[in-house]
C-alpha positions in Angstrom: 8.1 2.6 11.7 11.2 4.1 10.0 13.3 1.6 8.1 12.6 -1.2 10.4 13.2 -4.8 9.6 10.0 -6.9 9.6 8.7 -10.4 9.9 6.4 -9.8 6.8 7.7 -12.5 4.5 7.6 -10.6 1.2 9.8 -7.6 2.1 12.9 -6.8 3.9 11.7 -3.8 5.9 9.0 -1.2 6.4 8.7 2.6 6.6 6.0 4.9 7.0 6.0 8.3 5.6 2.5 9.0 6.9 0.4 8.0 9.9 -3.1 7.0 9.9 -5.7 6.2 7.4 -9.1 7.6 6.0 -10.8 4.4 7.2 -12.1 1.3 5.2 -14.0 -1.9 5.7 -11.5 -2.9 8.3 -11.7 0.4 10.4 -14.8 2.5 10.6 -14.2 6.1 11.8 -15.5 6.3 15.3 -16.2 2.7 15.6 -12.7 1.1 14.9 -12.5 -2.4 13.7 -10.2 -5.6 13.2 -7.4 -3.4 11.5 -4.2 -4.4 13.1 -2.6 -1.0 12.1 -5.5 1.1 13.6 -5.3 -0.8 16.8 -1.6 -0.6 17.1 -1.7 3.1 16.3 -4.3 4.0 18.8 -3.1 1.8 21.7 0.7 2.2 21.4 2.0 4.5 18.8 -0.2 7.5 19.6 0.8 7.3 23.4 4.6 6.8 22.7 4.9 9.1 19.7 2.2 11.8 20.1 3.7 14.2 17.8 3.7 11.8 14.8 0.6 9.7 15.6 -2.8 11.4 16.3 -4.9 9.7 19.0 -7.5 8.9 16.3 -6.3 6.7 13.7 -8.3 8.3 11.0 -6.6 11.7 11.5 -3.7 11.3 9.0 -0.3 13.1 9.6 2.5 13.4 7.2 6.0 12.6 8.4 8.5 13.9 5.9 12.0 12.7 5.7 11.6 9.1 6.7 11.8 7.8 3.2 15.2 9.4 2.4 16.7 8.0 5.6 15.3 4.4 4.9 16.8 4.1 1.4 20.3 4.9 2.8 20.4 1.3 4.1 22.6 -1.3 2.4 22.0 -2.6 -1.1 20.9 -6.3 -1.0 21.0 -7.2 -4.7 23.1 -10.3 -5.1 23.1 -10.8 -1.3 21.8 -13.9 0.7 19.0 -13.4 3.3 19.5 -16.4 5.7 16.2 -15.5 7.3 14.2 -15.2 4.1 15.9 -17.2 1.7 13.2 -16.7 -0.9 14.4 -13.2 -1.3 18.2 -14.1 -1.5 19.9 -12.3 -4.5 16.9 -9.8 -5.0 17.0 -6.0 -4.6 15.8 -4.9 -1.1 12.2 -4.9 -0.8 10.9 -1.9 1.2 7.2 -2.0 2.1 6.0 1.7 2.3 3.0 2.4 4.6 2.4 -0.8 6.6 0.6 1.0 9.3 -1.7 3.3 7.3 -2.7 4.2 3.7 -0.4 6.5 2.0 -3.2 7.4 -0.4 -5.5 8.9 2.1 -7.1 12.1 1.2 -5.0 14.2 3.5 -1.8 13.1 1.8 -1.1 15.6 -1.0 0.2 14.6 -4.4 3.0 17.0 -4.0 3.9 15.2 -0.8 3.7 11.8 -2.5 6.0 13.1 -5.4 8.6 14.4 -3.1 8.7 11.7 -0.5 7.9 8.5 -2.7 8.6 9.2 -6.3 11.7 11.5 -6.0 13.2 9.3 -3.3 12.6 6.3 -5.6 14.5 8.0 -8.3 17.4 9.2 -6.2 20.8 7.4 -6.2 20.1 5.7 -2.9 16.4 4.9 -3.6 17.1 3.5 -7.0 18.9 0.6 -5.5 15.8 -0.8 -3.9 12.2 -1.6 -4.7 9.5 0.4 -2.8 6.4 -1.7 -2.5 3.1 0.4 -1.9 -0.1 -1.2 -0.8 -3.4 0.6 -0.7 -7.2 0.3 -0.2 -7.5 3.4 -2.4 -6.2 2.6 -5.8 -8.5 5.1 -7.3 -6.5 7.9 -5.8 -3.2 6.1 -6.8 -4.6 6.2 -10.4 -5.4 9.9 -10.1 -1.8 10.6 -8.7 -0.3 8.6 -11.6 -2.2 10.9 -14.0 -0.9 13.9 -12.1 2.5 12.8 -12.3 2.3 12.7 -16.1 1.3 16.3 -16.2 4.5 17.0 -14.2 6.4 15.3 -16.9 7.2 12.3 -14.5 6.9 8.7 -15.3 6.0 6.2 -12.6 9.3 4.7 -11.7 10.1 1.0 -12.4 11.1 0.3 -8.8 7.9 1.6 -7.2 5.5 -1.4 -7.1 1.7 -1.0 -6.4 -0.6 -3.3 -4.8 -4.2 -3.3 -3.6 -5.7 -5.1 -0.7 -8.6 -7.4 -1.2 -10.6 -8.4 1.7 -13.9 -9.6 0.4 -15.8 -9.7 -3.0 -17.0 -6.0 -2.5 -13.4 -4.8 -2.7 -12.7 -6.6 -6.0 -13.4 -3.4 -8.1 -10.0 -2.1 -6.6 -8.3 -4.3 -9.2 -9.8 -2.4 -12.0 -8.4 0.8 -10.6 -5.1 -0.8 -10.1 -5.0 -1.6 -13.7 -5.0 2.1 -14.5 -1.6 2.8 -12.8 1.3 2.2 -15.2 3.5 0.6 -12.6 5.8 -2.1 -14.0 4.9 -4.3 -11.1 1.4 -4.5 -9.7 0.2 -7.0 -7.1 -2.8 -8.0 -5.0 -2.7 -8.8 -1.2 -5.7 -11.1 -0.5 -5.9 -10.6 3.3 -7.2 -10.1 5.9 -10.5 -11.8 4.6 -13.7 -10.6 6.1 -17.4 -11.2 5.4 -17.8 -13.4 2.3 -14.5 -15.5 2.1 -15.3 -17.3 -1.0 -12.8 -15.7 -3.3 -11.3 -17.8 -6.1 -8.3 -17.3 -8.4 -10.8 -16.2 -11.2 -12.1 -13.4 -8.9 -8.6 -11.8 -8.2 -7.1 -12.3 -11.5 -9.0 -9.1 -12.7 
């Protein structure tokens, strides 16, 4: 949960500066759902780390300082990855928020700026790519607009992606387009409900 190596194929490690999630189509407050993060949170993390993880997944907590510690790791640019050769030579890819949603309503813009943006622009953070993934890109777009009012541009090394789980979540792509990130991406999984998504659906 803090700068941990991961089996996720498209990144080198994960870090969670927040815990929990507002809820989405994969996790309904009070009902649960098929969300891996929600189940892992409530069955394991909340029991082993109760100060950081609320017993209820939809109760979001802030965990300051994790990002700054995570980016102190070794620079990977130009280095081989025997276990993930497709990433060899690239800058270290750090997946931020794999066990929740950092754009949940309880996560303030001030916190996001201090913990994500400022860290990304720091000497340690600027050596890596920070990959954010959300089901709330409309809030990410609002955050990007707020950053502009603070005189801060969205850092080039902060990537932003949206999770698409069905046709009903496709409007997230439109909100993603409003964020001036140099790198934007879509994660098409896990598919629930109507799985008949095509390339034309998700190109947006």
